[in-house]
C-alpha positions, 0 to 999 in steps of 0.5 A: 458721706459727711460734708465738711465746710472750710472757710478761710481767705487763704486760698492755699489753706483752702486747698490744703485742707480740702485735699487732706479731708477728701483723701480721708473720705469727706466731702468738702465745700469751701468758702473764703468769707464768712458771708459765703460760708452762710450762703453755702450753709443755707443750702443744707447738707453740711455736717461740720464747719472749720473756720479761720478767725480773721476774714473779711466781712464777718469774722470766724468767731461771728460765723461760729455764733451765727452757725451755733444759733441756726444749727446747734448741733453742728460741730464748729472748729475755729482754727487760727494762726494766732493765739489770743485769749479773748478770741479763745474765750469767745470761740468757746461759747459757740465752737466745739474746738479752738485750735491753732494753725498749723494743726496736724492734718491727721489729728484734725481728721480724727477729731472730725471723725469723733465729732461726727461718729464716723469712726 
């Protein structure tokens, strides 16, 4: 089973995405800060990361950069509620996708399955 880490400082977002992904057969871990996400990643067994941009501590963009350095093959999706050309440009350097919230759950599931080759 593929394990996805979702990082967002909004509990409702974490719960919603967790529920949708688990119903689709993914195992899901959550973190509400970038620092907590790095801790979860250090324990291993994460296959993809979905992160918000704006969070306390390290941003989702910095988290994506660090993950790319530590796990170059891991798919990283930056999911944000704000459209910002600078953020999008930065995200392209370390993330596989930069998506705007609300992103359709079925599309997110299909994207993850393609990225992880689990169709």
